[in-house]
N, C-alpha and C positions, 0 to 999 in steps of 0.2 A: 113643269113636269115633262119629262122626255119619254115618249112612247118607244118601247123596245120590241123588235121582232126577233125571235129566236129561230135560227135555221139549223137543221141537220146538214151534214156535208155529203156523205156518201149516198148516192142515189137520189139526192135532192138538188144538189148543185154540181156534183162531180160524177162522171161516168167511170166509177172506180174499177169496174171489171177489167178495164184496159191495163191496169197495173196489178190488180189483185189476182186474177186468174194465172198469169205467168209466174207469180210468186208462189202460189199453191202448187202448181205443176212442178216447179223447181224443188220445193221442199219434199213433196211426195217422192220424187225421183231420188233425192238424198236419203230418205228413210229406207227406200228399197235397196239402193245400191251401196250406200255407205254404212247403214245401220243394220242391214239384213232383216228389215221388218217388212213383210209383204203387205202392201196396201194398194188397192186399185185407185186409179185417178178418178176423183169425183166428177160428176156431171156439171155442166155449166149451171144448171138450175140449183144444184146443191151448193155450189160455190157461192152463187149470188145470194142464197138464203142466209149466209153467214155475215154478209155485209150489214152493218148496224149492230151486230153483237160485239161484246167485249171479247178479248182474247180467251179468257178462261171459259166462257160459255161456248165459244166456237170450238175449242178443242174437246170440251166435254161432249159436244154433239158429234164431232167428227171421229175422234179416237179416244173415247173415255178410258180405254184400257192402257193407253200409253203412259209409261213411267213419268212421274211429275217433272223430274229434272230434264228429261228428254223433251217433254211437252213444252217446257219453258224455252229450251234452246230452239226448238222448231218454231215457236211463236216469234222469237226474236229474229230468226232467219226470214220469216215471212215479212216482218216489218222492214228489215234491211233490204230485201229484194224490192219491196214496194217503193222505198225511197230511192233506190238505184233507178228503178223504172221512171219515177218522177223526174229525176235529174237528167235522164236520157230523153226526156220529152215525150214519153209514152202516155202520160195522163192527159185528160182534157175535161173542161167544164162542158156541161150540156149547152147546146145551141140556145141562145136567147137569155142565158143566165146573166151575162154582163149588162145587157140592156135593162133587164128587170131590176137588177141591183142599183143601177144608175137611177132609175125612176124612183125607187123607194127612198134612196138617199136624197134626191131632189125634193121629195115630199116631206123631208125632215125627220124621218124615222132613224133611230139608233139601231144598227144591226149587230147581232151577236151570234156566234156559232156555238153549238154544243155537239160534241162528237165522242163516240166510244173509241178513243185512241190515246196514245201516249203523248206527252208534251213535246218530245222531239219530233215525232211525226207531224204533229200540228204545226210546229215551227217550220218544217220543211215545206209543207203545203202553203203556209202563210207567205213564205218568201218566194216560192216558185210562181205562184199565181198572183202575187201582189195583192193579197186579200185586204191589206190595210187601205186600199182605195175605197172600200165600202164598209168594212167591219171594224168595230172598235175593239173587239176581243174575240179570241177563239178559246172557248172553255173546253178543255180536254179532260176525260174521265180520270186520267192519272192524277190530276191535281186533287181529286176527291178519293184517291186510293181505289178507283175502279168500282165504286158503288153504282147502283142502277141510275139511269138518267132521271127517273122521276124523283129520286131522292136528291140528286144534284140540283135539279131545277127548283125544288122547294127551298133549298139553301140559297140559290141565286136570287129567287124572288123575295126572300125574307131580308136579304142584305146585298143588293146588287153592287153597291160600292165596295163592300168587303170582298165579294167574289171577284170583282174586277181587279182589286189591288193584289190578290194572291195569285191571279192567273199569270203565268210567265209569258204567254203569247198574246200580245195586245199592241195597239197602235201607240207609237211614241207620243207622249203628251196627253194620254188618255186620263191622267190624273186631273186635268183641267176641265173635263166635261162636266155637265150639270150633275148635281148630286141627288135629284129627285127622279126616280125612274118608275115606269109602269110597264110590265110585260103585257103586251096587248094581243099577241098572236104567236103561234108556233107553226113552222112549216117543216114537214118531214115525210118520210116514205115508209116507216116501219111502225109496228105496234108499240115498240119502246118509246118512240116519239109521241104517239098518241097518248100513252100512259102518262108521259111527262106533262103534256098539256092539261090532261084531266087533273093531275095532282095539284096544279096551281090555278085551275078553273079558268083557262083561257081558250079562245077559239083555236081549232086545229085545222090546217089546210093539208089534206092528204095528197101526196104526189103519186098519181097513178102510173106515171112513166118510170118510177124508180124500181127498187128491188123488193118491195113488200107485196104481199098478195092482196087481192081484192077483199078477202074476208077480214084480214087484220086491220084494214083501214075503214071498214064499213061504218064506224061510229064517228067519222070525221065530220067537222062542221061544214066543210066544203071540199070539193075536189078540183084538181087541175090535171090536165093531160099533157101539158108542156110548160116549161118555166115562164114563158111570156104571159101566161094567164094568171100568175101569182099576184101581180099588182092589182088587177081588177078584182080578184077575190078579196084581197086585203081591203080595198075600198068598200066592198059590199058588207063585210062582216064587222068592220070597226066604225 
């Protein structure tokens, strides 16, 4: 039996505001100047509140009145800007993440990622950060047609092998890993992550340094205030 730890990415491992805020600023400028749609630049707090949402929910919160085709185009532009920022070296993992992941791998855990992003964006992040050093697979919501994380994780928990096989972003040779899996913990920073952990009845470690509020994480099994604390919390709850 292989013990699996599920990680969120944005706000849990990755300081995503470094690439997300410039993307939002650029697209808001485009809406104002190219599309003639007056919209104020959102605050940093509001921008960070969208991290962890899927694209549809983010735009429903930000500009629900925006015409659907234009909303889709703006969403694609945000993703393109984020990927450009990644390729230009503007993204970064939180301090201590690499050492924490090294420690968990050394203890024999299988690590998997679950994120509200598209497959291409997941692949870009996978390649730029060399995530296959630690992770077997990056589960992206696009593979499940954008359904909520708690529904995706129920599917993954019911058939990890099947979910691994259909995910396009995974470690080469992952088809040779053990076939019996048990999800033993989830690490994340938003209420959607907590809901996913609850859906499959596994302990949840709430990352207080991320983009979620204190209130949305209050039902976490345990808390961490920096990535280096994750390994100890895992040892305590498993």
